MARLUMKE-638258 format. One line per field, with one value per atom (N, C-alpha, C, O): x, y, z; residue in three letters; residue number from 1. Coordinates in steps of 0.1 Angstrom, whole numbers, plus 2048, in hexadecimal, padded with zeros to 3 digits. Layout:
residues N
px: [X	...]
py: [Y	...]
pz: [Z	...]
kemar: [ALA	...]
kero: [NUM	...]
This chain:
residues 76
px: [F19	F0C	F10	F0E	F18	F1A	F1B	F20	F10	F15	F22	F27	F29	F30	F37	F3E	F3E	F4B	F43	F46	F39	F2E	F2D	F30	F2B	F20	F2D	F2C	F34	F42	F4F	F5B	F46	F4E	F44	F46	F35	F2E	F2F	F2F	F31	F31	F3F	F41	F4A	F58	F59	F60	F4A	F4C	F41	F43	F37	F35	F3C	F46	F36	F42	F40	F3A	F4C	F4B	F52	F58	F4F	F50	F4D	F44	F58	F4E	F4A	F52	F39	F2F	F2A	F27	F29	F2D	F22	F1A	F22	F17	F0A	F09	F02	EF5	EEB	EE6	EEC	EED	EF6	EF1	F02	F0A	F07	F0B	EFE	F02	EF1	EF2	EE5	ED6	EE2	EE5	EEE	EED	EFA	EFA	F02	F0D	F00	F04	EF8	EEF	EEC	EEF	EE6	EDF	EEA	EEB	EF7	F00	F06	F0E	F03	F04	EF7	EF9	EEA	EE2	EE3	EE1	EE6	EE7	EF6	EF9	F00	F0C	F05	F06	EFF	EF8	EF7	EFE	EE5	EE1	EEA	EEA	EF1	F01	EFF	EF4	F09	F0D	F02	F05	EF4	EF1	EE9	EDF	EEE	EE8	EF2	EF0	F00	F0C	F0C	F10	F06	F0B	EFD	EFC	EF2	EE5	EEB	EE5	EF1	F00	F03	F01	F0A	F14	F0E	F12	F02	EFB	EF5	EFA	EED	EE5	EEF	EEA	EFA	F09	F0B	F0A	F10	F10	F06	F07	EFB	EE8	EF3	EFC	EEB	EF5	EFF	EFF	F05	F13	F14	F17	F0D	F00	EFB	F01	EF1	EEA	EED	EE8	EF7	F04	F05	F06	F04	F12	F05	F04	EFA	EF1	EE8	EDE	EF0	EEC	EF4	EF5	EF7	F0B	F06	EFE	F0B	F05	EF5	EF2	EEE	EE3	EE5	EE3	EEA	EEF	EF4	EF2	EFC	F0A	EFE	EF8	EFA	EED	EE8	EE6	EDF	ED9	EE3	EDB	EEC	EF0	EFA	EFF	EF9	F00	EF2	EF7	EEC	EDA	ED7	ECC	EDA	ED5	ED7	ECD	EE1	EE9	EDC	ED3	EE2	ED2	EC8	EC8	EBD	EB5	EAF	EA3	EBF	EC0	EBD	EB2	EC5	EC7	EB7	EB6	EB0	EA2	E9D	E91]
py: [28F	286	279	275	273	269	264	268	257	247	246	249	244	236	235	22C	23A	23E	235	22C	23C	239	22A	220	227	21B	20F	203	214	204	20A	206	214	20F	20E	213	204	1FF	1EF	1E5	1F4	1E3	1DC	1D1	1E8	1E2	1DB	1D2	1E4	1E1	1D4	1D1	1CB	1BE	1B4	1B2	1AE	19F	19B	19E	192	18E	17A	175	174	16F	15E	15C	155	14D	13D	135	13D	136	129	123	125	118	109	109	103	0F3	0F3	0F9	0EF	0F2	0FD	0FE	103	112	119	124	11A	11C	122	12C	116	11A	127	12E	126	12D	136	139	13E	149	14E	159	145	14D	150	157	14B	14D	15E	169	15B	16C	16F	16D	175	176	17E	188	179	179	17F	187	17E	18B	198	1A0	199	1A5	1AC	1B8	1A2	1A5	1AE	1B9	1A1	1A7	1B8	1C1	1B7	1C3	1D1	1DA	1CE	1D8	1D9	1DF	1D3	1D3	1DB	1E3	1D6	1DE	1E9	1ED	1EF	200	207	211	203	205	20A	215	1FF	207	210	217	20C	219	226	22E	22A	239	23C	247	233	239	239	242	230	235	244	24C	24A	252	25E	269	25D	26A	26E	279	25F	264	273	27D	268	276	27F	284	27E	28C	296	2A2	291	293	299	2A4	288	290	29B	2A0	2A3	2A9	2B5	2BF	2B5	2C7	2CA	2D5	2C1	2C1	2C8	2D4	2BE	2CB	2D2	2D4	2D5	2E4	2F5	300	2EF	2F2	2F5	2FE	2EF	2F7	2FF	309	2FB	2FE	308	30C	316	31E	324	32F	320	329	328	332	31C	325	32B	331	331	33A	346	350	34B	351	35A	365	34D	34D	354	35F	356	356	361	35F	367	375	37B	37B	381	388	386	38C	37E	37E	380	384	383	37E	38E	391	399	3A9	3AA	3AE	3A7	3AE	3A8	3AF	3A3	39F	3AA	3AD]
pz: [78E	787	78E	79A	781	782	79A	7A4	797	7A1	7A0	7AB	796	795	799	794	7A6	7AB	7BE	7C6	7BC	7CF	7C6	7CE	7BD	7BC	7B8	7B7	7B6	7B2	7C2	7C2	7CF	7D8	7E3	7EF	7DC	7E5	7E4	7EB	7D4	7D4	7D1	7CA	7DA	7E0	7EC	7F1	7F0	803	806	811	800	7FE	7FC	7F5	805	80A	7F8	7ED	7FF	7F0	7EF	7E6	7FE	7FF	7F4	7EC	7F7	7EC	7F4	7FA	7F1	7F7	7F4	7E9	806	801	805	80F	7FF	806	7FE	7F3	802	7F9	7EF	7E4	7F7	7F1	7EB	7EC	7E5	7E5	7D4	7CE	7D0	7BF	7BC	7B3	7C5	7C5	7CA	7BF	7D4	7D5	7C9	7C5	7C5	7BD	7A9	7A0	7A9	7A1	7A7	7A3	7AF	7B8	7B5	7A9	7B9	7B5	7A7	7A8	79E	793	78D	784	790	791	78F	786	79F	7A9	7A0	7A0	798	792	780	77A	780	76B	771	76F	77C	77F	77D	775	789	78B	780	77E	773	768	75C	753	75F	757	75C	757	766	76D	767	761	76A	765	758	754	751	743	73C	733	747	740	747	740	74E	755	74E	74A	747	73D	730	728	72B	721	725	71E	72C	736	736	737	736	73F	72A	725	722	712	709	701	711	709	70B	705	71E	71F	71A	71D	713	710	702	6FE	6F8	6EC	6E9	6DF	6F0	6F8	6FB	6F6	704	702	6F2	6EE	6EC	6DE	6DB	6D8	6DB	6D0	6CF	6C8	6DD	6E3	6E0	6DB	6E4	6DD	6D1	6CD	6CC	6B5	6B6	6AF	6BF	6C0	6C0	6B5	6CB	6CC	6C8	6CC	6BF	6B5	6AC	6AA	6A5	699	69A	690	6A9	6A9	6AB	6AA	6AD	6AD	69F	69B	69B	689	687	68A	686	67E	685	68B	686	690	687	680	684	67A	66B	666	66A	664	664	658	668	66D	672	673	677	678	66A	668	65B	652	64A	640	64A	643	648	646]
kemar: [MET	MET	MET	MET	THR	THR	THR	THR	LEU	LEU	LEU	LEU	LEU	LEU	LEU	LEU	PRO	PRO	PRO	PRO	ALA	ALA	ALA	ALA	TYR	TYR	TYR	TYR	LEU	LEU	LEU	LEU	SER	SER	SER	SER	ALA	ALA	ALA	ALA	LEU	LEU	LEU	LEU	ALA	ALA	ALA	ALA	ALA	ALA	ALA	ALA	LYS	LYS	LYS	LYS	PRO	PRO	PRO	PRO	ARG	ARG	ARG	ARG	ALA	ALA	ALA	ALA	ALA	ALA	ALA	ALA	PRO	PRO	PRO	PRO	ARG	ARG	ARG	ARG	GLY	GLY	GLY	GLY	PRO	PRO	PRO	PRO	GLY	GLY	GLY	GLY	ALA	ALA	ALA	ALA	ILE	ILE	ILE	ILE	GLU	GLU	GLU	GLU	GLN	GLN	GLN	GLN	MET	MET	MET	MET	ARG	ARG	ARG	ARG	ALA	ALA	ALA	ALA	GLU	GLU	GLU	GLU	LEU	LEU	LEU	LEU	ARG	ARG	ARG	ARG	GLU	GLU	GLU	GLU	LEU	LEU	LEU	LEU	ARG	ARG	ARG	ARG	ASP	ASP	ASP	ASP	ASP	ASP	ASP	ASP	LEU	LEU	LEU	LEU	ASP	ASP	ASP	ASP	THR	THR	THR	THR	LEU	LEU	LEU	LEU	LYS	LYS	LYS	LYS	THR	THR	THR	THR	GLN	GLN	GLN	GLN	LYS	LYS	LYS	LYS	GLU	GLU	GLU	GLU	ILE	ILE	ILE	ILE	LYS	LYS	LYS	LYS	LEU	LEU	LEU	LEU	LEU	LEU	LEU	LEU	LEU	LEU	LEU	LEU	ASN	ASN	ASN	ASN	GLU	GLU	GLU	GLU	LEU	LEU	LEU	LEU	ASP	ASP	ASP	ASP	GLU	GLU	GLU	GLU	GLU	GLU	GLU	GLU	LYS	LYS	LYS	LYS	LYS	LYS	LYS	LYS	MET	MET	MET	MET	ARG	ARG	ARG	ARG	LEU	LEU	LEU	LEU	SER	SER	SER	SER	LEU	LEU	LEU	LEU	GLN	GLN	GLN	GLN	VAL	VAL	VAL	VAL	SER	SER	SER	SER	GLN	GLN	GLN	GLN	GLU	GLU	GLU	GLU	PRO	PRO	PRO	PRO	LEU	LEU	LEU	LEU	ASP	ASP	ASP	ASP	VAL	VAL	VAL	VAL	LYS	LYS	LYS	LYS	LEU	LEU	LEU	LEU]
kero: [1	1	1	1	2	2	2	2	3	3	3	3	4	4	4	4	5	5	5	5	6	6	6	6	7	7	7	7	8	8	8	8	9	9	9	9	10	10	10	10	11	11	11	11	12	12	12	12	13	13	13	13	14	14	14	14	15	15	15	15	16	16	16	16	17	17	17	17	18	18	18	18	19	19	19	19	20	20	20	20	21	21	21	21	22	22	22	22	23	23	23	23	24	24	24	24	25	25	25	25	26	26	26	26	27	27	27	27	28	28	28	28	29	29	29	29	30	30	30	30	31	31	31	31	32	32	32	32	33	33	33	33	34	34	34	34	35	35	35	35	36	36	36	36	37	37	37	37	38	38	38	38	39	39	39	39	40	40	40	40	41	41	41	41	42	42	42	42	43	43	43	43	44	44	44	44	45	45	45	45	46	46	46	46	47	47	47	47	48	48	48	48	49	49	49	49	50	50	50	50	51	51	51	51	52	52	52	52	53	53	53	53	54	54	54	54	55	55	55	55	56	56	56	56	57	57	57	57	58	58	58	58	59	59	59	59	60	60	60	60	61	61	61	61	62	62	62	62	63	63	63	63	64	64	64	64	65	65	65	65	66	66	66	66	67	67	67	67	68	68	68	68	69	69	69	69	70	70	70	70	71	71	71	71	72	72	72	72	73	73	73	73	74	74	74	74	75	75	75	75	76	76	76	76]
């Protein structure tokens, strides 16, 4: 489910040469914005993974409660 390894390998494949010249600062700012966006994407992916794990735990607890409640329903 995770795209992290593919995403990181794609980042590693990008050449990161030190910019020089009049547009160097703008290029660095653009690269910084891109890196911040990449970081936000990774954080979002991590949050989604944590929420999915939490949801799985809730499902397990619900199923466990349903199974333990079945004998009580039969007695009533």
